[in-house]
C-alpha positions, 0 to 999 in steps of 0.5 A: 540524520537521514544518511545515518538511518540508511547506514543502519538499515544496510547493517541490519538487513542481513539479520532478523533484527529488521522485523523488530526494527520495523515494528518499533518504527511503525509504532512510534513513526518518528519523523526526521523533520518538518510536517507532511506536505500533501497539497490539500487542494489536490483532494478535489482532483482525486475525487473528481477523477474517480468514477462511481462503480470502479474499484480504487486503491491508494498508495501513500508515504510520509517520506520523512518518517523513519518507518517509511524510509525503512520500508522503502529501503527494504524494497530497494535492496531487492532491485525495485524502487520503493516509492510508497510505504502504505496502501488501502482501499478507497470508497466513493460515497457521493457528493465528494465524500470519499473514505478509505479502509486501511490497516495500521498499528491500531488494526482495521480503520475506516476514515475520511480520505481528507483526514488521512491526506494530512498525514502524507507527502505523496499519494497515488490512486489506482483504478484496478481492472476488475470485471463487473461480474465480480463486484458482488464478491468484492463487496462480500469480502469487504463486508466480512472484513467489517464484520470482524474488524475488532479482531483484525490486528497488524501483522508485524511479521508481514507474512501472507499466511499468518491467519485471517485476522493478522494482516498488513496494509497491502495484504488487505488489498490482496485479500479483497481482490485476489484472483479478481484483478485482470493483470498477471502482476497482481501477485506477491514478490520476494523481498528479504527472503520472503514473499510479500505483497508490497504497496509498490507492486500495485503500481504495476496493476492498474491505471494511475488516475492521480499521483503527486510523486515526482519520480513516477510517470503517471501515464506509462509506468505500468506499460514499462514494467518488464514482467520477468524482472519480478520474482512471482509467488508460485501458483499454489499460494 
């Protein structure tokens, strides 16, 4: 069945049908088989490695859901590996109580990290290189998101210029940290004819402090990226 899904994605890639297809897949999120397989004991590895005062984001995927296969396949069409299909922010609340903020089909959501981990197979936590002087600006941007959380909806077209209340998962990270991350890789790239800030790009943007994906080298992944392999969005965006 998984091979059939890939063949179907290959066929619709050349048309606009993929937009509607992704929307339906994310809405119903059909899983090919079994249950998500994240080792819940790794929750403590995550929170014990993270340090208060730093800026963390996460990447995740339910590797057997058709929606994740579709997203990763679309990325792979463009010559870059697609390991993850979702992204969001992580907040350390002290006493190992860690929460996340992310955008899903229901809109902007905040929930305990440990609850979300029950829905994924692979998970990655990245510390973003951000100056201390910019932390207040980041806090203000997050506060603005919370203030209009009831207005925010998932952007099924996945376009960066669809308005402040239409956002997709990794776009939330782009909006919060735009112009504040100390790496030239924190920019959208071209996928299926449009510029998208996809979750996998974030692997190139900071220090991986936790990862359970077997195909990613935790230590040297970002160091091995060749910058000119990425088609970056022009500076005017």
